[in-house]
C-alpha positions as CSV (number, residue, x, y, z in Angstrom):
1,X,112.8,167.9,82.5
2,X,108.7,167.1,82.0
3,X,109.7,163.2,83.2
4,X,111.4,163.8,86.2
5,X,109.0,166.2,87.2
6,X,106.2,163.6,86.6
7,X,108.3,160.9,88.5
8,X,108.5,163.3,91.2
9,X,104.8,164.2,91.2
10,X,104.0,161.0,90.7
11,X,106.0,159.8,94.1
12,X,104.4,163.0,95.7
13,X,100.7,161.9,95.6
14,X,101.7,158.3,96.1
15,X,103.5,159.4,99.7
16,X,100.7,161.6,100.5
17,X,97.8,159.5,100.3
18,X,99.8,156.3,101.9
19,X,96.0,154.3,102.4
20,X,94.8,154.8,98.8
21,X,98.4,153.4,97.1
22,X,98.6,150.6,99.2
23,X,95.5,149.5,98.7
24,X,95.9,149.8,94.9
25,X,99.2,147.8,95.2
26,X,97.1,145.4,97.5
27,X,94.6,144.8,94.4
28,X,97.2,144.8,91.6
29,X,99.1,141.5,93.8
30,X,95.6,139.9,94.2
31,X,94.2,140.0,90.7
32,X,97.9,138.7,89.6
33,X,97.6,136.1,92.1
34,X,94.2,135.1,90.8
35,X,95.4,134.9,87.3
36,X,98.2,132.7,88.3
37,X,96.2,130.4,90.0
38,X,93.6,130.0,87.8
39,X,95.7,130.1,85.0
40,X,97.5,127.0,87.2
41,X,94.5,125.2,87.8
42,X,93.3,124.7,84.1
43,X,96.5,123.6,83.0
44,X,96.3,121.0,85.7
45,X,93.1,120.4,84.4
46,X,94.0,120.0,81.2
47,X,97.2,117.9,81.8
48,X,95.2,115.5,84.0
49,X,92.5,115.2,81.3
50,X,95.2,114.6,78.5
51,X,97.0,112.0,80.4
52,X,93.6,110.0,81.2
53,X,92.8,109.9,77.3
54,X,96.2,109.1,76.7
55,X,96.0,105.7,79.2
56,X,93.3,104.8,77.5
57,X,95.3,104.7,74.2
58,X,94.0,105.3,70.7
59,X,92.3,102.2,70.0
60,X,90.2,101.9,73.3
61,X,86.6,103.0,74.0
62,X,84.0,103.0,76.7
63,X,80.3,101.7,76.0
64,X,77.6,103.0,79.1
65,X,73.8,103.0,79.4
66,X,73.5,106.7,79.7
67,X,76.1,108.4,77.9
68,X,76.6,112.4,78.0
69,X,73.5,113.5,79.8
70,X,72.9,117.4,80.4
71,X,69.4,117.7,83.2
72,X,67.9,115.3,85.4
73,X,64.9,115.4,82.8
74,X,67.0,113.5,80.2
75,X,68.6,111.1,82.4
76,X,65.1,109.9,83.7
77,X,63.8,109.1,80.1
78,X,67.3,107.5,79.0
79,X,67.1,105.2,82.3
80,X,63.5,104.3,81.4
81,X,64.3,103.8,77.5
82,X,67.6,102.4,77.7
83,X,68.4,98.6,78.8
84,X,71.0,97.9,81.0
85,X,74.4,96.6,80.1
86,X,75.1,93.0,81.8
87,X,77.9,90.9,82.0
88,X,76.5,88.3,79.3
89,X,77.1,91.6,76.9
90,X,80.8,91.8,78.2
91,X,81.2,88.2,77.1
92,X,79.2,88.6,73.9
93,X,81.7,91.4,73.0
94,X,84.7,89.3,74.1
95,X,83.5,86.4,71.9
96,X,85.3,88.1,68.7
97,X,88.8,88.3,69.1
98,X,89.2,90.3,65.9
99,X,87.6,93.2,66.3
100,X,88.6,93.1,70.6
101,X,91.4,92.4,72.2
102,X,90.5,93.1,75.6
103,X,87.1,94.4,77.3
104,X,86.2,94.8,81.1
105,X,83.1,95.8,83.4
106,X,82.9,98.9,85.6
107,X,80.3,99.5,88.2
108,X,79.3,102.4,90.0
109,X,77.1,103.2,93.1
110,X,76.7,105.2,96.3
111,X,75.7,103.5,99.4
112,X,76.5,102.1,103.1
113,X,79.9,100.5,104.1
114,X,80.0,98.5,107.4
115,X,82.4,96.7,109.2
116,X,81.7,94.6,112.9
117,X,80.5,97.9,114.4
118,X,81.6,100.6,112.4
119,X,79.9,102.1,109.3
120,X,80.2,104.8,106.7
121,X,77.5,106.6,104.9
122,X,76.8,107.7,101.2
123,X,80.3,106.2,99.8
124,X,81.4,106.1,96.2
125,X,81.8,102.6,95.3
126,X,83.6,101.4,92.0
127,X,83.9,97.9,91.3
128,X,85.9,96.8,88.2
129,X,86.6,93.6,86.7
130,X,90.2,91.8,86.9
131,X,91.0,92.6,83.3
132,X,90.7,96.6,84.0
133,X,94.3,96.6,84.9
134,X,95.3,96.4,81.7
135,X,93.0,98.5,80.1
136,X,93.1,101.5,82.3
137,X,95.5,102.5,84.0
138,X,94.7,101.4,87.5
139,X,97.6,100.9,90.0
140,X,96.4,98.0,92.4
141,X,97.8,98.4,96.3
142,X,96.5,95.5,97.6
143,X,94.4,92.2,96.8
């Protein structure tokens, strides 16, 4: 009998305080929805990064001038100290077919794109050597 009385008491409290009950229910709905969205985003990012790593393969690696940089000061110091990687370095790597199956170059810059009278400012440009399609899973639409 106590359980039945507790249920009746709870229902009467809910009906007596409709706005508070509605806002509590709304808070619970938003909380659960937020958790679902965050978990979905994390799972999506994990899948994306795992796919990108799998596309490179277990025997591929990337060489770059900077490595992982965590601050602007570190970037400035490394930019002064580390030499630029040139196409001659790529050619030297390719000269060792025993150790290297293939090698490619990429370069990223931000810049302005112009065509006739139209232009776009602050566009990220990515240039890659032709054989990059065999190393990374780049899908070329045209060109």
